[in-house]
C-alpha positions as CSV (number, residue, x, y, z in Angstrom):
1,X,0.0,0.0,0.0
2,X,3.0,2.2,-0.5
3,X,1.3,3.4,-3.7
4,X,-1.5,4.8,-1.6
5,X,0.9,6.7,0.7
6,X,2.8,8.0,-2.3
7,X,-0.5,9.3,-3.9
8,X,-1.9,10.3,-0.6
9,X,-4.9,8.0,-0.7
10,X,-6.1,5.3,1.8
11,X,-5.6,1.6,1.2
12,X,-9.4,1.2,0.6
13,X,-9.3,3.9,-2.0
14,X,-6.4,2.0,-3.8
15,X,-8.4,-1.3,-3.8
16,X,-11.6,0.5,-5.1
17,X,-9.5,2.2,-7.8
18,X,-7.9,-1.1,-8.9
19,X,-11.3,-2.8,-9.1
20,X,-12.7,0.0,-11.2
21,X,-9.7,0.1,-13.5
22,X,-9.9,-3.7,-14.0
23,X,-13.6,-3.4,-14.9
24,X,-13.0,-0.5,-17.3
25,X,-10.0,-2.0,-19.2
26,X,-10.8,-5.7,-19.2
27,X,-12.4,-7.3,-22.3
28,X,-16.2,-7.6,-22.2
29,X,-17.7,-11.1,-22.4
30,X,-20.5,-11.6,-25.0
31,X,-22.9,-14.5,-25.4
32,X,-22.2,-16.7,-28.4
33,X,-24.7,-17.7,-31.1
34,X,-24.4,-20.2,-33.9
35,X,-26.4,-21.4,-36.9
36,X,-25.9,-24.4,-39.2
37,X,-25.8,-24.4,-43.0
38,X,-27.2,-27.5,-44.6
39,X,-25.4,-28.4,-47.9
40,X,-26.5,-31.0,-50.4
41,X,-24.7,-32.5,-53.4
42,X,-25.6,-35.0,-56.1
43,X,-22.9,-36.8,-58.0
44,X,-23.3,-36.7,-61.8
45,X,-24.2,-39.9,-63.4
46,X,-23.2,-40.3,-67.0
47,X,-25.1,-43.3,-68.5
48,X,-26.7,-44.4,-71.7
49,X,-28.4,-47.4,-73.3
50,X,-28.7,-48.3,-77.0
51,X,-32.0,-50.2,-77.8
52,X,-32.1,-52.8,-79.2
53,X,-28.3,-52.7,-79.5
54,X,-28.1,-55.4,-82.1
55,X,-28.3,-55.3,-85.9
56,X,-28.5,-58.3,-88.3
57,X,-27.7,-57.2,-91.8
58,X,-28.0,-60.7,-93.2
59,X,-26.2,-62.1,-96.2
60,X,-25.3,-59.7,-98.9
61,X,-23.1,-59.7,-102.0
62,X,-19.8,-57.9,-102.4
63,X,-20.1,-54.3,-103.6
64,X,-23.5,-54.1,-102.0
65,X,-25.1,-52.1,-99.2
66,X,-27.8,-52.5,-96.6
67,X,-29.1,-50.4,-93.8
68,X,-31.4,-50.3,-90.8
69,X,-34.0,-47.9,-92.2
70,X,-37.6,-49.1,-93.0
71,X,-36.3,-49.7,-96.6
72,X,-33.6,-52.0,-95.3
73,X,-33.7,-54.4,-92.3
74,X,-36.0,-52.0,-90.4
75,X,-33.9,-51.9,-87.2
76,X,-33.2,-48.3,-86.2
77,X,-31.3,-47.9,-82.9
78,X,-32.3,-45.6,-80.0
79,X,-29.8,-44.1,-77.6
80,X,-31.3,-43.0,-74.3
81,X,-29.7,-40.7,-71.7
82,X,-30.1,-42.7,-68.4
83,X,-27.9,-40.3,-66.5
84,X,-28.9,-37.4,-64.3
85,X,-27.2,-34.6,-66.3
86,X,-27.5,-33.4,-69.9
87,X,-25.2,-35.5,-72.1
88,X,-23.5,-35.5,-75.5
89,X,-23.5,-38.8,-77.5
90,X,-20.5,-39.7,-79.7
91,X,-20.2,-42.7,-82.1
92,X,-17.4,-44.7,-83.6
93,X,-16.7,-48.0,-85.4
94,X,-13.7,-50.2,-85.7
95,X,-12.1,-52.8,-88.1
96,X,-13.7,-56.2,-88.0
97,X,-11.6,-59.4,-87.6
98,X,-10.9,-59.6,-91.4
99,X,-11.9,-56.3,-93.0
100,X,-10.6,-52.7,-92.6
101,X,-13.0,-49.9,-91.9
102,X,-12.9,-47.1,-94.4
103,X,-15.2,-44.3,-95.7
104,X,-15.7,-46.2,-98.9
105,X,-15.8,-49.9,-99.6
106,X,-12.8,-51.6,-101.4
107,X,-11.0,-54.9,-101.5
108,X,-11.1,-56.4,-97.9
109,X,-12.4,-52.9,-96.9
110,X,-15.9,-52.0,-95.7
111,X,-17.7,-48.8,-94.9
112,X,-20.1,-48.3,-92.0
113,X,-22.1,-45.1,-91.9
114,X,-24.8,-43.5,-89.6
115,X,-27.8,-41.2,-90.2
116,X,-29.8,-39.2,-87.7
117,X,-32.2,-37.1,-89.9
118,X,-34.8,-38.2,-92.4
119,X,-33.2,-41.6,-92.6
120,X,-36.2,-43.4,-94.0
121,X,-36.9,-40.8,-96.8
122,X,-33.8,-38.9,-97.7
123,X,-30.9,-40.0,-95.5
124,X,-27.6,-38.2,-95.1
125,X,-25.0,-40.9,-94.3
126,X,-21.9,-40.0,-92.3
127,X,-19.0,-42.4,-92.5
128,X,-18.0,-43.9,-89.2
129,X,-14.4,-43.8,-88.3
130,X,-12.2,-45.2,-85.5
131,X,-12.4,-41.9,-83.7
132,X,-15.4,-40.6,-81.9
133,X,-17.6,-38.1,-83.7
134,X,-20.8,-36.3,-82.6
135,X,-24.0,-38.3,-82.8
136,X,-26.1,-35.9,-80.6
137,X,-25.4,-33.0,-78.3
138,X,-27.2,-31.6,-75.2
139,X,-29.5,-34.7,-74.7
140,X,-31.5,-34.0,-71.6
141,X,-32.2,-36.6,-68.9
142,X,-34.3,-39.5,-70.4
143,X,-33.9,-37.9,-73.8
144,X,-33.2,-40.0,-76.9
145,X,-31.5,-40.0,-80.2
146,X,-32.6,-42.4,-82.9
147,X,-30.1,-43.4,-85.5
148,X,-29.7,-45.7,-88.5
149,X,-26.7,-47.6,-89.7
150,X,-25.6,-48.4,-93.3
151,X,-23.1,-51.2,-94.2
152,X,-21.3,-51.2,-97.5
153,X,-19.6,-54.6,-98.2
154,X,-16.1,-55.0,-99.5
155,X,-15.8,-54.9,-103.3
156,X,-13.8,-58.1,-103.1
157,X,-13.1,-60.5,-100.2
158,X,-11.9,-64.0,-99.4
159,X,-14.0,-64.0,-96.2
160,X,-17.4,-65.5,-96.6
161,X,-18.1,-66.4,-92.9
162,X,-20.1,-64.1,-90.7
163,X,-18.2,-60.9,-89.6
164,X,-18.9,-59.0,-86.4
165,X,-19.0,-55.2,-86.8
166,X,-18.7,-53.1,-83.6
167,X,-20.2,-49.6,-83.3
168,X,-19.7,-47.9,-80.0
169,X,-21.8,-45.0,-78.6
170,X,-20.2,-42.9,-75.8
171,X,-21.9,-40.5,-73.4
172,X,-20.2,-37.5,-71.8
173,X,-21.5,-34.6,-69.8
174,X,-22.5,-31.6,-72.0
């Protein structure tokens, strides 16, 4: 209490001054409040089906063609977006076991083409390649794209057994 004697105040006044100073300069306590944020998320599902997914062209001659339109084997294919986002569909083909895929038929070479517009009346055929190309864009959930295929047989071949021709449709997010 020397401080009190130095300042000329009593010990009680020193204690009261210290308490008052502590209350004035100490941090104030506040009540806390909180609130939650509820977040939701859905993982994108990229999925498609091709119905009926199988084409039988039958037996044809060399240098001939057949297709899946109503004028051909009447077997159009339908690709459906089974995902939960808008999708793009791409399409490609590949060589068979014995023949080479090309844009035109030749010796031991076949052509495979697709059509998406007016295929039964005035088709525009696009040659399939080994690289993906656009079949349909911005197909919404449960949306579809109908397409037809055309096969052009080799102009000459030693293969007379059945050949399997693979066409692949790929879905990706738009």
